[in-house]
N, C-alpha and C positions, 0 to 999 in steps of 0.2 A: 306196784313198789315204792317204796318209802326213798326218799331224795336222800336221807341221812339215816345212819343205825345210830344208836348210843350204847356204850358199853361201860359200865361202872367197875372199875378196877378197884385194889387196896388202896393205891397211890395216887390214881387219877382216873379221870372221864376220858375216855374215847370216843370221837366223832369220826364216822368212816363215811366219807362220801360216796355214795350210792347210785350212781348213773354208768355204770360202766360201758353200756351200749354208746354213748358219748363222749366217753374218756372223762367222766365226772366234772364234765363241765356245766357250771351252775347258770340255772336262770333266776328271774327276779323271785320267785316263791323260794327256791333251794337256797339262795344268800341268805334270805331272810330267816330261813329255818337254822340255817348255821348260825349266824347272828344270835337268836334267839336260845340254841343250843349253848353256846359259850357263856351267854348271859347265864345260864340255869346252873352251869356249871362251877360256879364260884365258891359253893362250898366244899370243892374238891382240894386236895394238894396239887394237882398240875391236871392240865388239861392237853389233850394230844388231838390233832387233825391227820387224818389218814384217808387213802383213798382205796376201794375196793376193785378187783378186775382188772389188776396190772398196769394200774395208771393212778398219779395222785391227782391232778387237776390240770383239764385244758384249759381253763378260764372261763370266762363267761359263754356262754351258747352261742353260735353264730346261725342257728336252723334259719330264724327270722328275719336274718339281715338283706335277705334278699328283696324282701319289699318291707321294709320297717316304717314304723310311726315314731313318731319324736316322743310321745305318750309312754309308748313301749320302750323305746332305749333308754328314755329318763329312768323309766324302772329300774331297769339292769343296772345301770350306772349307779343310781343312788343306793339301792340296795347293796351292791359290791361294796360302797364304801361303808355303810353300817355294819355290815360283816367285818370288815378291814378293822373299823374303829371299836368294834365289840372284842376283838381279840386285844387290842392296844389296851382298852378301858379295864378289861378282865384282871382283877387281883390276884391272878395265880397265873405262874408262868405256862406258856403255851408254847407246844412243841410239835413243830411239824414233822411228820415220820413219812418219809418220801419212797415211796417205790413207783418206778415207770415214770412216763413223762411229767413234766411241769410246765406248763406253755404258756404264755400270755397272764391273764388274771392267777394262772395256776403258781404262774413263778413271783407273782405279785402278792400272793397269800404269804409265801415265804418269806417274803419280805417284811411282811407284817407281823408273823409270828416272833416270839422271842428267841428260840431256838431250832435247829433243825438237822436233822439225822437222816441220811440217804443211804440206798442199797447202791452199791458198785454199779448196775445196770440202769440206774437213774439217768434223767436228761433233763437240761434246763435250758431257758430262754423265754426272750420275749416275741410276741408275734404284732405287734400292732400296726408300724406303716406298711407290713406284709398283706394285712388283711383289711385294711380300710379301717384304721383304729391308732388308739396311741394310747401307751400305759402312764397313763397320767395320775393313777392312785398308788404311787410307789416306784414305778421303776424310771419315772424322770425327775425324781426330786431325793426321798429318803435312800434310794440304791445307792446314790454317791456317797453317802456319810458311810455306808457299809462298806462298799468295795473300792469307791474312790470314783471322781468325777469321768475321767478320761473311760475308766472300765465301764462304768455305768452307761455312758452314753454309746459306746462299742456294741452294748448290750441291747440298747433301746432302739437304735437307728439300725443295727444292721441284721437284726432279729436273727442271728447264729445260733446254732444249739451247743451247749457245753456239757462235758462229761461230768459226773460227780466227782471226780478227782479234780477235776478244773473247777468247779463250782467251789470244792474245799479250800484250792489254792486262792482262789479270789477272796475269800471270806463270806460267800454266800450261806455255807453250812457250815454245821462245827465238826461233823464227823461223818466218815463212809465206813459202811459194813458190808458184809457179805450178804447176797440178797435173802438169805434163809435165816439171818440173825436181827434182822431189825426191830421185830416187837420185844426180842430180850435184851437188846440195847437201849431200847426206849423205856423199858420197864425200870433198867436199872438205873438210867439217870431220873427217872420218876422217884424210884426208893432213895435216891441221895436228896433228892429236893425236900422228901418226906421228914428227912431228918433236920431240916432247917426251920427256923421260925418263920410262919406264916406272914407275921404282920410285919416284920423288917424286908421280907422278901417282897411282899405288897408296896411298901416305901420304897426299894430300891426298884422295882418295874415302873410305878408310877415317874419317879424321877427319871429314869432312863428314856421318858419318851419326849423329852426336850425337843427333838429333832422332829419326829413325827406329829407332834404339836404344831411346830414351826410351819411345817409344810402342808396346813389343813388348807390355808387360804389357796395354795397351789394347787390341791385337790379339787377344789370347789371351781375355780377358774377354769381350769382343765376339762372339769366335766360340762361347766356351761358351754365350752367352744365342740366338745364333743356333741350334744345335743344342738347345736346349731349347724353341725355338719351333716347331720342325718339326712340322707338323701341325695347326698354329693355324689357326683361321678366316680370319685375315687374309693367311696366307701362302698357302693355299689360294685364296682368293679372288684375290690378286694374281697367282698364277702362273696359273690358269685364264683370267682375263680376258686376260693377255698371249696367252696359246695362243690363244684366240679372237676376239684383235684387238677386245676392246671394251672400254669403261672399266671399270675395278673399282667395285665398290660394298662399300667395307669396312663391318664394323658399327662402332657408335657405341662411345665410349670406355667402359669398364668403372668 
């Protein structure tokens, strides 16, 4: 099975995350493949990222976290950042077409995209402190610009789940549609984009990256701290609790 599927349509290239057995969670190779696919779609009018199998994306794959190595986790973290950066540096508008859960790094994938349209049954939220991690590549920094600092901290700290309507009201997404209307709605937005100047859309997009670019040092500092925390008691407890489908019991503060 291929990690992703590519479909070229009249007005956009669609990139479909294709690991439904793990809710489209990405490992280092899949994150790299997504980045390369976004970069290769620069000649399209727009790029769409969506998920197969009833999920958008569950973030980084946690399957290996029960016995992690620093090298392995460094690969996941830095390839995730490459994926997000590819979306932001792509000269074309990148649209997240969301159906089903978007969690953890999947929620940060939406933060990285330029536009986002979701179905009514979609859900959103961060998972970091619940599973022994931290959402340092979007949710602890750029998300504050998108939905406000207090709301962003609520999402990043408390790991709650939000409905599509709540995500719309927060400003995380642009529109909510019926479950069976997602592709037609996204196609309509792509057709609207296709009527505009690609040259000046590119200028507009690159100029709009000011807050993302300003947060790059925060991303790298956060990833460095995550690498140093690999194998910590908190990380192992969070990962094992997730894999064993139980509530975590973290050690008290030191």
